[in-house]
C-alpha positions in Angstrom: -41.9 -36.6 -2.5 -42.3 -34.0 0.3 -42.7 -30.4 -0.3 -41.1 -28.0 2.1 -42.9 -24.9 2.9 -40.8 -21.7 2.5 -41.9 -18.8 4.6 -40.9 -15.3 3.7 -40.1 -13.3 6.8 -40.5 -9.6 7.1 -38.3 -7.7 4.7 -38.7 -4.4 6.4 -35.5 -5.0 8.5 -33.3 -5.5 5.5 -31.5 -2.3 4.3 -31.9 -1.4 0.7 -28.9 -1.7 -1.5 -28.0 1.2 -3.6 -26.3 0.7 -6.9 -23.4 3.2 -7.5 -23.9 5.7 -10.2 -21.6 5.0 -13.1 -20.3 8.6 -13.3 -19.1 8.8 -9.7 -15.9 6.9 -10.0 -14.0 7.0 -13.2 -11.1 4.6 -13.5 -8.8 5.0 -16.4 -7.7 1.8 -18.1 -4.7 3.5 -19.7 -1.4 3.5 -18.0 0.7 6.7 -18.0 4.4 5.8 -18.5 5.4 9.1 -16.9 3.6 8.2 -13.6 5.4 4.8 -13.6 8.8 6.4 -14.2 8.2 9.0 -11.5 7.2 6.3 -9.0 10.4 4.3 -9.9 12.6 7.3 -9.5 11.0 8.1 -6.1 11.6 4.6 -4.9 15.2 4.6 -6.2 15.9 7.9 -4.3 14.4 6.5 -1.1 16.6 3.4 -1.4 19.7 5.5 -2.0 18.8 7.6 1.1 18.4 4.4 3.2 21.7 3.0 1.9 23.4 6.3 2.9 22.0 6.1 6.4 23.3 2.5 6.8 26.7 3.5 5.4 26.9 6.4 7.9 25.9 4.2 10.8 28.5 1.6 9.8 31.3 4.2 9.4 30.5 5.8 12.7 30.5 2.4 14.4 33.9 1.5 12.9 35.3 4.9 14.0 33.9 4.6 17.5 35.3 1.1 17.8 38.7 2.2 16.5 38.8 5.1 19.0 37.9 2.8 21.9 40.5 0.2 20.9 43.3 2.7 20.5 43.3 3.7 24.2 
């Protein structure tokens, strides 16, 4: 059985690791239903806005094509 010799190199070059203080970052484990509903409403309004933009582009495209073809 051979024994390997383990050498410890200088540890001065290794930066010290600091443990975070438990009071610095407080994460609530409870979910607020009002925040979730507000986020859902905001997303819904954004989707409606995007749909209106696409509808406006489509209607203007149809009108421009109709005007060009009528001449």
